[in-house]
MINU-449901 format. One record per residue (C-alpha): chain; x, y, z. Coordinates in pm, 1 decimal. Example, Ala and Ser with C-alpha at 12.3 -4.5 7.8 and 13.67 -1.06 7.14 Angstrom:
REM residues 2
node chaine = A&X = 1230.0&Y = -450.0&Z = 780.0
node chaine = A&X = 1367.0&Y = -106.0&Z = 714.0
***
This chain:
REM residues 254
node chaine = A&X = 1931.3&Y = 980.9&Z = -32.0
node chaine = A&X = 1791.8&Y = 659.3&Z = -150.6
node chaine = A&X = 1802.8&Y = 360.7&Z = -364.1
node chaine = A&X = 1586.4&Y = 205.8&Z = -560.6
node chaine = A&X = 1616.3&Y = -134.4&Z = -768.4
node chaine = A&X = 1351.1&Y = -328.7&Z = -969.8
node chaine = A&X = 1439.5&Y = -657.8&Z = -1063.6
node chaine = A&X = 1244.9&Y = -927.7&Z = -1274.5
node chaine = A&X = 1188.7&Y = -1255.4&Z = -1086.0
node chaine = A&X = 983.9&Y = -1594.4&Z = -1157.2
node chaine = A&X = 738.8&Y = -1467.5&Z = -874.5
node chaine = A&X = 702.8&Y = -1098.5&Z = -1046.6
node chaine = A&X = 868.9&Y = -790.7&Z = -1068.7
node chaine = A&X = 1013.7&Y = -710.5&Z = -733.0
node chaine = A&X = 1076.9&Y = -373.6&Z = -635.6
node chaine = A&X = 1287.4&Y = -234.7&Z = -350.3
node chaine = A&X = 1362.6&Y = 80.9&Z = -185.9
node chaine = A&X = 1568.1&Y = 210.5&Z = 97.9
node chaine = A&X = 1506.5&Y = 544.0&Z = 203.3
node chaine = A&X = 1781.1&Y = 725.1&Z = 369.5
node chaine = A&X = 1685.8&Y = 992.4&Z = 613.5
node chaine = A&X = 1808.1&Y = 1210.7&Z = 925.9
node chaine = A&X = 1780.8&Y = 1036.8&Z = 1208.0
node chaine = A&X = 1581.8&Y = 1279.7&Z = 1375.9
node chaine = A&X = 1309.0&Y = 1247.2&Z = 1095.7
node chaine = A&X = 1081.6&Y = 1003.2&Z = 1197.5
node chaine = A&X = 823.8&Y = 797.9&Z = 1004.9
node chaine = A&X = 487.5&Y = 664.2&Z = 1143.1
node chaine = A&X = 578.1&Y = 308.4&Z = 1131.9
node chaine = A&X = 207.8&Y = 239.2&Z = 999.9
node chaine = A&X = 75.9&Y = 207.5&Z = 599.0
node chaine = A&X = -172.0&Y = 470.0&Z = 517.7
node chaine = A&X = -466.4&Y = 334.6&Z = 283.7
node chaine = A&X = -611.3&Y = 488.3&Z = -18.3
node chaine = A&X = -985.7&Y = 355.9&Z = -87.1
node chaine = A&X = -1209.4&Y = 436.0&Z = -382.3
node chaine = A&X = -1561.5&Y = 572.4&Z = -328.3
node chaine = A&X = -1709.5&Y = 193.2&Z = -275.8
node chaine = A&X = -1461.4&Y = 166.2&Z = 3.1
node chaine = A&X = -1237.4&Y = -95.3&Z = -202.1
node chaine = A&X = -861.8&Y = -48.0&Z = -124.9
node chaine = A&X = -694.0&Y = 144.4&Z = -412.3
node chaine = A&X = -329.4&Y = 176.1&Z = -241.5
node chaine = A&X = -89.8&Y = 177.5&Z = 41.0
node chaine = A&X = 194.4&Y = 350.8&Z = 134.8
node chaine = A&X = 418.6&Y = 442.7&Z = 446.5
node chaine = A&X = 402.3&Y = 784.4&Z = 593.7
node chaine = A&X = 688.6&Y = 1082.9&Z = 670.5
node chaine = A&X = 523.6&Y = 1177.6&Z = 1028.2
node chaine = A&X = 690.5&Y = 1534.3&Z = 929.2
node chaine = A&X = 517.1&Y = 1581.6&Z = 584.3
node chaine = A&X = 267.5&Y = 1330.4&Z = 605.8
node chaine = A&X = 371.2&Y = 1239.9&Z = 262.6
node chaine = A&X = 533.3&Y = 925.1&Z = 82.6
node chaine = A&X = 814.5&Y = 834.8&Z = -60.4
node chaine = A&X = 705.4&Y = 476.7&Z = -199.7
node chaine = A&X = 342.4&Y = 311.8&Z = -289.2
node chaine = A&X = 171.4&Y = 56.8&Z = -414.3
node chaine = A&X = -156.7&Y = 69.6&Z = -598.1
node chaine = A&X = -395.7&Y = -215.6&Z = -710.5
node chaine = A&X = -362.7&Y = -154.5&Z = -1071.8
node chaine = A&X = -32.0&Y = -331.2&Z = -1026.3
node chaine = A&X = 205.5&Y = 1.3&Z = -985.8
node chaine = A&X = 476.8&Y = 78.2&Z = -744.0
node chaine = A&X = 550.6&Y = 441.1&Z = -736.2
node chaine = A&X = 895.2&Y = 591.4&Z = -561.7
node chaine = A&X = 1019.8&Y = 898.9&Z = -514.3
node chaine = A&X = 1388.8&Y = 974.0&Z = -485.8
node chaine = A&X = 1540.2&Y = 1375.0&Z = -416.7
node chaine = A&X = 1781.9&Y = 1521.6&Z = -645.0
node chaine = A&X = 2048.2&Y = 1737.1&Z = -525.5
node chaine = A&X = 2183.8&Y = 1998.6&Z = -750.7
node chaine = A&X = 2526.3&Y = 2105.5&Z = -699.9
node chaine = A&X = 2405.6&Y = 2469.9&Z = -622.9
node chaine = A&X = 2034.6&Y = 2477.6&Z = -531.6
node chaine = A&X = 1954.7&Y = 2775.0&Z = -285.6
node chaine = A&X = 1593.1&Y = 2790.4&Z = -395.2
node chaine = A&X = 1290.8&Y = 2777.2&Z = -166.9
node chaine = A&X = 994.6&Y = 2549.5&Z = -237.9
node chaine = A&X = 595.7&Y = 2595.6&Z = -103.4
node chaine = A&X = 554.2&Y = 2212.3&Z = -164.3
node chaine = A&X = 682.2&Y = 1903.3&Z = -33.3
node chaine = A&X = 808.2&Y = 1647.4&Z = -259.4
node chaine = A&X = 607.0&Y = 1376.0&Z = -47.6
node chaine = A&X = 296.5&Y = 1490.9&Z = -148.4
node chaine = A&X = 321.6&Y = 1380.2&Z = -507.8
node chaine = A&X = 255.3&Y = 1026.5&Z = -455.8
node chaine = A&X = -73.7&Y = 1057.4&Z = -255.8
node chaine = A&X = -194.2&Y = 1297.3&Z = -523.4
node chaine = A&X = -111.1&Y = 1059.3&Z = -809.4
node chaine = A&X = -294.6&Y = 749.5&Z = -596.8
node chaine = A&X = -615.8&Y = 935.3&Z = -600.7
node chaine = A&X = -609.8&Y = 846.0&Z = -1016.4
node chaine = A&X = -720.5&Y = 541.5&Z = -1198.6
node chaine = A&X = -445.9&Y = 426.1&Z = -1360.4
node chaine = A&X = -84.9&Y = 486.1&Z = -1511.9
node chaine = A&X = -215.9&Y = 667.1&Z = -1808.0
node chaine = A&X = -413.9&Y = 934.7&Z = -1596.1
node chaine = A&X = -96.6&Y = 932.6&Z = -1387.9
node chaine = A&X = 127.2&Y = 1002.5&Z = -1663.4
node chaine = A&X = -95.6&Y = 1290.8&Z = -1799.3
node chaine = A&X = -148.6&Y = 1475.8&Z = -1437.9
node chaine = A&X = 248.1&Y = 1475.4&Z = -1393.6
node chaine = A&X = 268.6&Y = 1627.1&Z = -1770.7
node chaine = A&X = 12.4&Y = 1907.0&Z = -1648.2
node chaine = A&X = 139.2&Y = 1953.5&Z = -1307.3
node chaine = A&X = 305.1&Y = 2245.7&Z = -1252.9
node chaine = A&X = 632.1&Y = 2162.6&Z = -1081.8
node chaine = A&X = 822.4&Y = 2466.6&Z = -965.7
node chaine = A&X = 684.8&Y = 2476.3&Z = -611.1
node chaine = A&X = 892.1&Y = 2166.9&Z = -559.7
node chaine = A&X = 1258.7&Y = 2099.3&Z = -485.5
node chaine = A&X = 1441.3&Y = 1861.2&Z = -783.4
node chaine = A&X = 1328.9&Y = 1486.7&Z = -761.4
node chaine = A&X = 1320.5&Y = 1136.5&Z = -970.4
node chaine = A&X = 969.4&Y = 998.2&Z = -987.4
node chaine = A&X = 938.1&Y = 639.5&Z = -1111.3
node chaine = A&X = 564.4&Y = 452.0&Z = -1178.7
node chaine = A&X = 679.9&Y = 101.7&Z = -1235.5
node chaine = A&X = 464.9&Y = -160.7&Z = -1354.9
node chaine = A&X = 526.7&Y = -578.0&Z = -1461.1
node chaine = A&X = 645.8&Y = -445.8&Z = -1799.0
node chaine = A&X = 783.6&Y = -104.7&Z = -1789.4
node chaine = A&X = 857.5&Y = 179.9&Z = -1596.5
node chaine = A&X = 801.4&Y = 556.4&Z = -1651.2
node chaine = A&X = 1042.4&Y = 802.8&Z = -1525.9
node chaine = A&X = 1018.6&Y = 1164.9&Z = -1442.8
node chaine = A&X = 1337.1&Y = 1381.6&Z = -1359.9
node chaine = A&X = 1271.1&Y = 1742.4&Z = -1243.8
node chaine = A&X = 1588.9&Y = 1888.6&Z = -1243.8
node chaine = A&X = 1435.3&Y = 2239.5&Z = -1162.4
node chaine = A&X = 1308.5&Y = 2462.5&Z = -1475.2
node chaine = A&X = 1363.0&Y = 2138.6&Z = -1670.5
node chaine = A&X = 1158.9&Y = 1834.2&Z = -1683.6
node chaine = A&X = 1258.8&Y = 1469.6&Z = -1871.0
node chaine = A&X = 1044.2&Y = 1203.8&Z = -1932.1
node chaine = A&X = 1157.0&Y = 822.6&Z = -1970.3
node chaine = A&X = 985.7&Y = 533.7&Z = -2071.1
node chaine = A&X = 1154.4&Y = 196.5&Z = -2056.9
node chaine = A&X = 1119.2&Y = -161.9&Z = -2045.8
node chaine = A&X = 1324.4&Y = -388.2&Z = -1781.4
node chaine = A&X = 1655.0&Y = -490.4&Z = -1971.2
node chaine = A&X = 1745.1&Y = -686.1&Z = -1725.2
node chaine = A&X = 1679.0&Y = -450.7&Z = -1411.9
node chaine = A&X = 1638.6&Y = -129.8&Z = -1278.3
node chaine = A&X = 1884.3&Y = 69.6&Z = -1023.8
node chaine = A&X = 1866.0&Y = 444.5&Z = -914.7
node chaine = A&X = 2013.5&Y = 606.2&Z = -637.8
node chaine = A&X = 2090.3&Y = 952.5&Z = -501.1
node chaine = A&X = 2314.8&Y = 1121.5&Z = -213.4
node chaine = A&X = 2362.9&Y = 1456.6&Z = -104.6
node chaine = A&X = 2758.5&Y = 1352.3&Z = -35.6
node chaine = A&X = 2970.0&Y = 1311.3&Z = -286.2
node chaine = A&X = 2684.2&Y = 1242.1&Z = -517.1
node chaine = A&X = 2905.4&Y = 1086.1&Z = -784.4
node chaine = A&X = 3148.4&Y = 909.6&Z = -649.2
node chaine = A&X = 2869.1&Y = 746.1&Z = -404.9
node chaine = A&X = 2666.4&Y = 668.1&Z = -712.7
node chaine = A&X = 2966.0&Y = 468.1&Z = -870.6
node chaine = A&X = 3038.9&Y = 301.3&Z = -519.9
node chaine = A&X = 2630.5&Y = 198.9&Z = -486.7
node chaine = A&X = 2630.5&Y = 76.2&Z = -835.4
node chaine = A&X = 2925.5&Y = -113.8&Z = -816.2
node chaine = A&X = 2737.7&Y = -299.7&Z = -556.7
node chaine = A&X = 2424.9&Y = -350.0&Z = -725.8
node chaine = A&X = 2626.9&Y = -516.4&Z = -987.9
node chaine = A&X = 2829.5&Y = -731.1&Z = -737.2
node chaine = A&X = 2461.7&Y = -817.4&Z = -598.5
node chaine = A&X = 2299.2&Y = -907.0&Z = -925.1
node chaine = A&X = 2582.9&Y = -1123.2&Z = -990.5
node chaine = A&X = 2511.9&Y = -1316.9&Z = -668.8
node chaine = A&X = 2178.2&Y = -1370.6&Z = -725.8
node chaine = A&X = 2224.6&Y = -1530.2&Z = -1081.6
node chaine = A&X = 2456.4&Y = -1741.8&Z = -906.7
node chaine = A&X = 2251.5&Y = -1851.3&Z = -619.7
node chaine = A&X = 1868.1&Y = -1931.1&Z = -558.2
node chaine = A&X = 1583.4&Y = -1737.9&Z = -356.7
node chaine = A&X = 1356.6&Y = -1475.8&Z = -416.6
node chaine = A&X = 1284.8&Y = -1100.4&Z = -285.3
node chaine = A&X = 1467.8&Y = -1207.9&Z = 28.9
node chaine = A&X = 1774.7&Y = -1285.6&Z = -151.4
node chaine = A&X = 1746.3&Y = -928.6&Z = -321.2
node chaine = A&X = 1747.2&Y = -765.6&Z = 21.0
node chaine = A&X = 2055.9&Y = -988.7&Z = 164.7
node chaine = A&X = 2279.1&Y = -935.0&Z = -174.0
node chaine = A&X = 2145.3&Y = -582.4&Z = -261.4
node chaine = A&X = 1970.8&Y = -383.2&Z = 6.3
node chaine = A&X = 2132.6&Y = -487.2&Z = 302.5
node chaine = A&X = 2492.2&Y = -420.9&Z = 190.6
node chaine = A&X = 2741.9&Y = -211.0&Z = 409.2
node chaine = A&X = 3092.2&Y = -199.2&Z = 369.6
node chaine = A&X = 3193.4&Y = -155.4&Z = 709.1
node chaine = A&X = 3517.7&Y = 69.4&Z = 581.2
node chaine = A&X = 3296.9&Y = 288.9&Z = 344.3
node chaine = A&X = 2921.1&Y = 317.9&Z = 533.7
node chaine = A&X = 2880.7&Y = 645.5&Z = 398.5
node chaine = A&X = 2847.8&Y = 563.0&Z = 25.1
node chaine = A&X = 2704.4&Y = 160.8&Z = 88.9
node chaine = A&X = 2384.0&Y = 119.7&Z = 5.1
node chaine = A&X = 2288.6&Y = 56.6&Z = 351.6
node chaine = A&X = 2384.2&Y = 428.1&Z = 481.9
node chaine = A&X = 2513.6&Y = 461.7&Z = 831.1
node chaine = A&X = 2671.8&Y = 848.6&Z = 872.1
node chaine = A&X = 2675.2&Y = 1069.1&Z = 1188.1
node chaine = A&X = 2293.9&Y = 1206.2&Z = 1136.2
node chaine = A&X = 2194.5&Y = 1009.6&Z = 843.5
node chaine = A&X = 2100.0&Y = 653.9&Z = 749.3
node chaine = A&X = 1901.9&Y = 420.3&Z = 570.8
node chaine = A&X = 1562.3&Y = 437.6&Z = 804.7
node chaine = A&X = 1360.6&Y = 203.0&Z = 611.5
node chaine = A&X = 1304.7&Y = -36.3&Z = 340.1
node chaine = A&X = 985.8&Y = -113.7&Z = 124.8
node chaine = A&X = 955.1&Y = -402.0&Z = -124.8
node chaine = A&X = 671.9&Y = -469.0&Z = -318.6
node chaine = A&X = 573.6&Y = -774.3&Z = -574.9
node chaine = A&X = 402.9&Y = -650.4&Z = -852.8
node chaine = A&X = 307.1&Y = -984.6&Z = -986.8
node chaine = A&X = -50.3&Y = -938.0&Z = -1089.8
node chaine = A&X = -178.0&Y = -1228.0&Z = -893.8
node chaine = A&X = 6.1&Y = -1196.3&Z = -581.5
node chaine = A&X = 56.5&Y = -798.5&Z = -536.6
node chaine = A&X = 175.5&Y = -692.6&Z = -212.1
node chaine = A&X = 425.5&Y = -430.2&Z = -25.7
node chaine = A&X = 602.1&Y = -526.6&Z = 278.5
node chaine = A&X = 734.8&Y = -228.0&Z = 472.7
node chaine = A&X = 1057.7&Y = -279.2&Z = 695.6
node chaine = A&X = 1034.1&Y = 62.9&Z = 951.0
node chaine = A&X = 1337.8&Y = 163.2&Z = 1147.3
node chaine = A&X = 1227.6&Y = -101.5&Z = 1421.2
node chaine = A&X = 1208.3&Y = -381.6&Z = 1130.5
node chaine = A&X = 1502.6&Y = -277.7&Z = 937.9
node chaine = A&X = 1719.2&Y = -302.7&Z = 1262.8
node chaine = A&X = 1562.4&Y = -680.7&Z = 1323.1
node chaine = A&X = 1601.1&Y = -766.5&Z = 967.7
node chaine = A&X = 2005.6&Y = -706.0&Z = 1001.2
node chaine = A&X = 1994.2&Y = -897.1&Z = 1305.4
node chaine = A&X = 1863.2&Y = -1182.8&Z = 1143.7
node chaine = A&X = 2112.9&Y = -1220.6&Z = 836.3
node chaine = A&X = 2012.0&Y = -1525.2&Z = 676.7
node chaine = A&X = 1629.3&Y = -1479.0&Z = 759.3
node chaine = A&X = 1381.4&Y = -1242.1&Z = 738.4
node chaine = A&X = 1266.0&Y = -1019.1&Z = 1014.5
node chaine = A&X = 844.9&Y = -970.2&Z = 1028.8
node chaine = A&X = 746.9&Y = -665.3&Z = 819.1
node chaine = A&X = 419.5&Y = -449.2&Z = 841.7
node chaine = A&X = 295.1&Y = -619.6&Z = 499.6
node chaine = A&X = -25.7&Y = -550.4&Z = 274.6
node chaine = A&X = -159.1&Y = -791.0&Z = 25.6
node chaine = A&X = -372.6&Y = -588.8&Z = -218.9
node chaine = A&X = -411.9&Y = -862.5&Z = -460.5
node chaine = A&X = -623.4&Y = -1010.0&Z = -153.5
node chaine = A&X = -772.0&Y = -711.5&Z = -56.9
node chaine = A&X = -863.2&Y = -595.9&Z = -412.5
node chaine = A&X = -1079.5&Y = -893.1&Z = -454.5
***
């Protein structure tokens, strides 16, 4: 259960992802680093404590990677590998071409269904694994990307969140502000009368646990990670933006 957007702004492509997860499942609260053989930073990502994997990452080649779980209506299968291990595997590779080749060759039968996005400033590549079938899509941003998943009432929830996204996009066009406005207008939106289907989720045992946001501008590639406590501070700040764990990959890669 997650919501992903990619919105082109003057400052660069802003990729933002809400991670919706069980309240009992914890994240490490830190960003893992991937380095090449020379010790140069290659990528960073937040870490799920249970699997050691991740759902979002930024690569110094100007890429963001995002993983959303799929929830088939009937899925009684058992799977030997965690979907969270997919992105760390790809981060060991050099560029988008190598990642795409690896995914085309990878046996996916051991993984539960998922949607994996590899995003650059100009286009994104989308692999949808539905269990037995894989579908590829390569698309330019016209004008933005929206994707969401939910284990509860999937189709009504997706429709409700898309409506919130469109309203948020209209607010962005009318107003000013960059990536912080995307947080306020879209990713922090919660309907008090329907918190289950809101983009910012609140359910009895599940909620939006964290938000990641990356700027894929080649001159200033970075990642902001609002963990559970950071997200609470972000909501409390309302019109402001709370401190986040942040890595400036453009500077680190020099």
